[in-house]
C-alpha positions, -999 to +999 in steps of 0.1 A: -800-028+435-782-057+418-751-037+411-730-059+433-737-088+409-724-068+379-693-058+398-687-094+409-687-107+373-669-077+359-636-084+378-640-121+376-621-129+343-589-112+356-593-130+390-597-163+372-565-157+352-546-148+384-559-180+402-550-201+371-514-186+370-509-193+407-522-229+403-499-235+374-469-222+394-479-243+424-481-274+402-446-266+386-431-262+421-447-294+433-434-314+403-399-299+408-400-308+445-411-343+437-385-349+411-358-338+435-370-361+463-377-392+441-360-423+451-354-441+483-347-419+513-321-426+540-333-448+569-312-443+600-324-476+615-320-498+583-286-513+590-295-522+626-327-537+613-309-558+586-283-569+612-312-580+635-326-600+606-292-617+602-292-627+639-327-642+636-319-660+603-288-676+619-308-686+649-335-702+628-310-718+605-294-734+636-328-747+647-333-764+614-303-785+622-305-789+660-343-793+664-350-809+631-322-828+614-303-840+644-335-853+661-348-867+628-379-846+635-388-838+599-420-820+608-401-795+630-373-793+603-399-783+577-416-758+601-382-741+607-374-742+570-407-724+563-400-698+590-365-693+577-377-689+541-403-663+550-378-642+571-352-646+544-375-633+517-386-604+539-349-596+545-342-597+507-371-574+500-358-549+525-323-551+511-335-548+475-360-520+480-344-499+506-307-507+508-295-514+473-317-489+456-305-462+480-268-471+475-272-472+437-289-438+436-264-422+460-233-437+443-245-430+407-215-406+402-189-430+417-188-457+389-162-478+407-182-481+440-214-485+420-201-514+401-190-531+434-225-526+448-241-541+417-218-571+419-227-576+456-264-574+446-259-599+418-241-623+441-268-619+467-295-628+441-275-659+432-273-669+469-310-661+473-320-684+444-300-712+460-315-707+494-350-706+481-344-737+460-330-755+491-361-745+512-384-757+485-365-790+480-369-800+517-402-784+527-421-817+529-414-840+559-418-872+539-393-860+513-369-847+538-368-881+555-360-898+522-334-872+513-318-873+548-282-876+535-284-851+507-299-826+532-268-826+552-245-816+523-270-791+510-275-776+545-237-772+550-233-756+515-261-731+521-248-723+556-213-716+543-226-693+516-248-674+540-221-670+567-197-657+540-223-633+527-234-619+561-198-613+570-191-594+538-223-573+541-217-563+577-180-558+573-177-541+539-210-532+523-230-517+552-203-491+557-213-476+523-248-468+536-244-433+548-266-402+546-256-380+517 
């Protein structure tokens, strides 16, 4: 009457071994697949997205001057500085996490191009530190009013560095971002 129970348990050890072997193989296959796909994947819209950020950054940077400094409206100047800083940091994050990491992993066998990309990244980090320091220096309306003259020179210096950088990125660096 309970013969089916005995038959069930009789074939079970072999079935367990077979299931365990299959699970181990599936796990090995999954690990191999994951190791091959590790890293940042190509994003077909990334360059367009970064260029759009550049346009917005330039627009806001211009407003810092035209709506803030020129009108001696230091509240508006600080508001645009804050907006600029937030967008700038977001842009840097995208570049560092998606753009540079992808380039470095895809150019790892081309040491010359890789060293150029790393130099660009280092240069951008230096510019980023200067931009963030500038934003922090002038982020208070009362201080900005006192530092009116130094603001002009600092603003022009930051503006020149950013324009140079954006031109280099869009003209030279972004062309390296291709699907491999």
